N, C-alpha and C positions, 0 to 999 in steps of 0.2 A: 533554685532553692540556695540560699546561702549556707554554707559549710560553717559550722562554728564549733571554734575546740572549746573546751572548758574555760569560761574567762574569755574567750576569742570570738568577734563579733565581727561582722563586713556589713555595715549598714550603708547604703548607697546616699548617702547624704553630703553635701558641700563641705569642706575643709577649710575652716577659718582662722588667719593669720593675724594677730593682734601685736602692733607694736606700740609700746607707751615709751614716751622718752621723756625721760627726767634727768638726771643727772648721766645713769647709764639706761641701757636698753633692754626692758624684758623682752626676748625675742620667745613667742610660743608659737609653736610651729607644729600645726594640727592637734594641738591639746597636749604637748610636751611642753614644760616652762624651763627653758635653761637660761641661767642670767650670766650675760654677758655685759662688757662695759667699751663704751666707743673707746677712741684715743686717746681720752682723757685719763689720765691717771687716776686710778682707782683710791678712794680715800683708806679703805682697810686693804692690804694686800699679804694674803697668808703664804703658807709654804706652796713650793711646787710638789704638784702629786706626781708620782712615779708610779708607771703601768710597765710591768714585767711580764716576757713573754720568750718564748723561740718561734723562729720561721724557717722552716727547711729549703736552704738556697740549691741544696743536693740532694740526689737520693730520689726514693718514689714517689716522697709527697711531696718535691720542691713544683711539679705542675699543679698542684692541688692548693699551695698555699703561700710560694714564694713571693708574689707580687704584691703581698700584702704589705709589704715593706713600704711601700707608695702609697697605700690606701692611709696607713698609720702616718706618713707623713703628710700627708693632706689635712688628716684630722686634725692632728696634733697643731700645724700652723691656722687653722678657722681657730678655734678655740681659744688660743696666745693671742690670735692678734683680735678676738672679740672680748678681751678682757679676762678670758679663764673662766673657771666654773664657779658657781657661787655655791658656800656651803650655807647650811640653813640659819647660821649667825651672820650672814651678807658678807663674809670674807671671802676675797677671791682668790682662786688657786690656780698659776700656770700648770700645764702638764707637760710631763715629757715621756716620752715611750723608749724604755732600753730593751733592746733585743741581741739575741745569739743565734746564730747559725747552728740548730741542733743538727744538719747534714740527714735528716732521717733515720738518725740513731738514738734508741731508745736510751741508754745509760748516759750518753754526752747530754742528751735532753735533761735527763733528772740529775745530774751534776749541775747543771746550767742555771736550772729551778732552786737547787738549794743557794749555788750562787744570789741568785735576784731578791731571793728571801733573807737571805742573813748576811751578804756583804754589799749589795746595792741596796738594800732595806727599802724595797718599793712596797708603795701602797697598797697596790693592786696584783695579784697574777692573771694571766690568761694563757689558758692551755694553748698547746701547739695541734696540728691536726688530728692526729692518731688517738684516737680511747685507750689503744694499748699501750701508750705512754701517758695518756692522760691519767687511767687509773692508778699510777704509782707516784703523781704528785699530789694528789689530796693529803695523803700522812705528810708532806711536806708543809702544807697550808697548814694542817692541824698544828702540828708542832711547832711552827715559827707564828702560829697566829697570824695569819696573813689571808686575807680574803681573794679567793681563787674563782674565777669565771671561766667553767667548762665552755669551749666555743666548738667545734666542730666533734670534739673528745668528750661523748658519753657513750655509757654503758650500763645495762642494769644492775651491775654488780656495785657500783658507784653509790647507788641511793639505799642501800638496805642497811638496818641498824647495826649490824655486825661490822660495818665499815664505816667507822665514825666520819662526818662529812660535815659538820658545823659551820667549816668555814669554805663551804662549797656550793655555788649554784650553778644552773645553766637556764638558759631560756626555752632549750628544747622541751617538746613534749617527752612522755616515757614512750618511746616509739617502740618498744620491744614487746609491747601488751599486742594481745589479738583482738585487736579493735579497727572496725573501718574508721574512725575517727581519731587515734592517735597513734596507732601503726605507722611505721614508716612505709608504707607501701598501701596504707589503707585507704587513700583517694584513690590510687590506682585501681585497688580492686574492687573500690566501689563504683567508678565508672565502669568496670568489666561486668559488675554484677547488671547494674541498668542495661547494659548493651546486651546480654545474653538474655535477659529477662524481655526485652522488648523485640530482640531481633534475633534469636536463638539462631538462626539459619547460614547467619552472616556471621556471626559471632566465634572469636577461639573456643576451642572445646578441651584443650589439652594442654598441660604446662609441666615443664621439666625444670626443677631448682638444685643450680649448684652455687657453693658459695666456700669461702673460707674459712675454716675454724678458728676464729680469732674475733674476741670481745664483741665490736658493733656489728659485723658481719653477721657472726654467729646470731645474735639476738634478732637482726631483722630476717633472717633466714627461716628461725623458727616461728616468727611471727606471721609472716608470708605464707610459709607451709601450712598452715591454718586457717588463714585467710584465704587461699585461693581456692579450696573446696565448697568455702561458705559463699565465695561470689560463682559458684557453679561451675570449675574447672575439674576436671580431672586431672590429678598429679601421676605422671607415667615415669617419672623419674626424678631421683632426689638423691646429692650426695654433698656431703661437706670435704675438704680436702685439708690436708695440713699446710698451712703456709709456707711460702719459701720464697724469701725474696731476694735470692741469688737467680734461681730459675724459675719465675712464676709461671711460666707454661708448661712445664712438664706433666706436673699433675693433671690438669685439666686436657692437655692432648690423651693422655692415656687411655679416657673416659669419653673421646669424641666417639669410638665404636659402639660403645653402648648408647649414646644420645642418638646416633643413626639410626640403633633401632628402634629406639622409643619412639620416634618421631614426632616430636611433640609442634604444637603449633606455636608455643611460645616457649623460649628457654631465659631463664628467670637468672640472673648473675647476681651474687649477693659477696660483691668482692668491692677494693679499690678502682676506681673510674681507670686510671692506666692501668691496669691488671684486666680489666673486664675487655678493655679494647683489644689487647693483647690475644685474650683467649677469643674473641671475635675472629680476629685475623687467622690465628691457627684454625680454627674449625673452618672457616671459608677456604683456607689452601687447602684442607683435608676433604673437601668438597661436602662440606654440610653445612647445610644454611637453613635453619628454621622459618616459618613465616614471620617470625618477629623476634628481635632481642629487647628484652627489659633487664637494665643495668641498675643499680640502687644510685649511681652517681657518675657524673663524667668528669667533670675536669678540664683543665685548659688543653693536656697533650690529648683526649678523647680521640676526636674527629682525626686529627692528625695521624694518627696511628692506625685508625680503622678508615680513614681516606673516607671521602663525603658519598659514595655509595653503597658502603656498607654502614655507615652511621644512619643513612636515609630512614626513616620511619622508626628507628629506635626511641623506647621510653624510657624516661625516669622520673625521680620527683625531686623537686625544690621547694626552699623555705620562701622563697619570694621568686616573681617576677615582674617584668614590667607592664603587665596588664594588672598588676595591683594598684595602679595609678587610677582606676576606674573606680575603684573602691574608696576614694577618698570620705573618709570622716573621723566621728569621734574615737575610733579605737584604732585610727593610724595616722603616724607622726613623720613629718623630716622627709619626706620623699624629695622635695626638691633638693635638700640639701643633700643627701643621699647621691643623686645624679649629680649634684655639682663636685662634690669629693669624687666621687668616678673620673670625672670628665677630668680635674686637675691632676690626679694619680696617673691617668693613661692607662687605666683597668678600664676593661667591660667586663659587665655582668656575664655577658655569654660566653666568655673562657673562663672566668672564676665563679661557678654559680652558687658557691657558698658563702661569698662575699659579704652577703646580705646579715649573715649572722654577726662578722666583725661589726658592721653597722650598729645594729642591734645592742654589741655589747657596748659599743661606746655609748648608746643612749642610756643603757643600764647604769653605767658609770657616773655621767652625767645627770641622771635622775637621783643615785644614791648618795652622790655628794650634796646635791639639793636639799636632802632629808636629813642628813647629819648634823648634828648641833654643831659638830669640830670634825674635822678629817682625820680622826684616829684610825686604826685598823679595825677597831671594836666598832665604831661606831658606824663604819662603812659597812662593814660585813653585817650588821643588825639592819642596815637599810636596804642591802641587797635584797635580805632575806623577806623583806616587808612589801618586794615591789609589786605596784598594779599600775601600769602605764601602756600608753600605747605606742607602738613602735612600726617601725616600716612594713612588718611582717603581721601587724594586727596586735590585737590585746595581749600582753604579756603580764598573766600573776602567777609570781614565784609559789609553788606550793610547799607544803610544812615540810616535804621530802627532800628539796632542793629544786627539783626539776621545774620546768615551765610548762608554759602554753603555747608555744610556737610548734606548728605543723608544716608538713609539706602538701605539694599539690602536684599532680601526675603533669608533665612535659613531655613533647616529643619532637625532635629531629624533623623537620617538612621544611624541602626546599631550600636548603642550608639555614635555617631560622630556628630558633627553640621557641615552641609554641606551647600555650597555656590549654589543657585540656578540658579541666576538672578543678571545681563545681562549674557549674554554667554560670553564677556569677563573674567569674574571674574569667572564663574560658575564651581565648579570640582564636580558636581554631577548632576542627573538629576531628576526633580520633579517627585514625586511618588503621584499618588492617583487611588485608596483610600489606 
């Protein structure tokens, strides 16, 4: 069965790349048209488009987005060497990415986004990793009237009418919903529901949920707390902990005895990937090992913290996996370019599993520029809110509320590799439990 998000389909048809050579080259990669030029100087060259962001080179988020600097360089070089991005009037624009190191610090990041919007005068803002930081950037975009694309940073409170967000969009689904399609772990619980229904004797029966009481993690925790029983699992323990970036293990260490007593088949961890890895390691050192761990993300540091044995058969979610290449079709675009940029950047998806969201953002920017009659902030913002386009992650439709239609699929660490489990149209491995 093909799993479809609203406005997102995965038909198994071949992707066709069409190259039309005139003075310039119109590259149509899997359905998305970007206007690039050859080395011949363009007849009409416009201003350079500036894209601003922060990336954590130190602190807790560094292992999650630090190496995006190399991916940025690869994309910028590719665009500019192909003549830039063409707007709706045929004017071509080179791009430059301006970024600062926010050191994983909220207040520093906020001040840097003020600088990007008000001094660097960027045309687009891209949020940093953390939703806890991201939620305080939308007011900057609103006040300075500069479009912001929320990357990994999205949370339910961003998209409500009481929080003006006319200048903000995200590619991601409203993952906080209690929904097997849009929920962050919706695909995971859909998979378990099928397994429990078809093979109840060999399926997990109980689950404990532990998370940090912070924006995105809280959203996901609450969604999964309601989806787990609908999937056929009994929730035997639940706990939200106060976030502590100074000593992230202490709060979890205190509840390990309660987890041991509850003895769940699965322990579900709703927190940042590096923190989840530290919790798993602490539990193992305390003699507690459930049949399976599920964390809502991994990141580059995850397996290096847990070690390969503890990481084995752990499950999580991702917005894209290499098995998506089997679903090339009208809803997908630029897979070959994505892999080319990863190679040039020296970055692997296996270490930075959310880097596909950065590729989707660059696709969004290119498409928005092509649909804007001129590359003003206002025109670009309007174009972003009207996007309906194929991406590496499937069809993206930006909804009226500002969020998108790119969702997640469950994956599992098997034999040192990340394998896709569900839906069947994308799976390249079978879920292993315990």
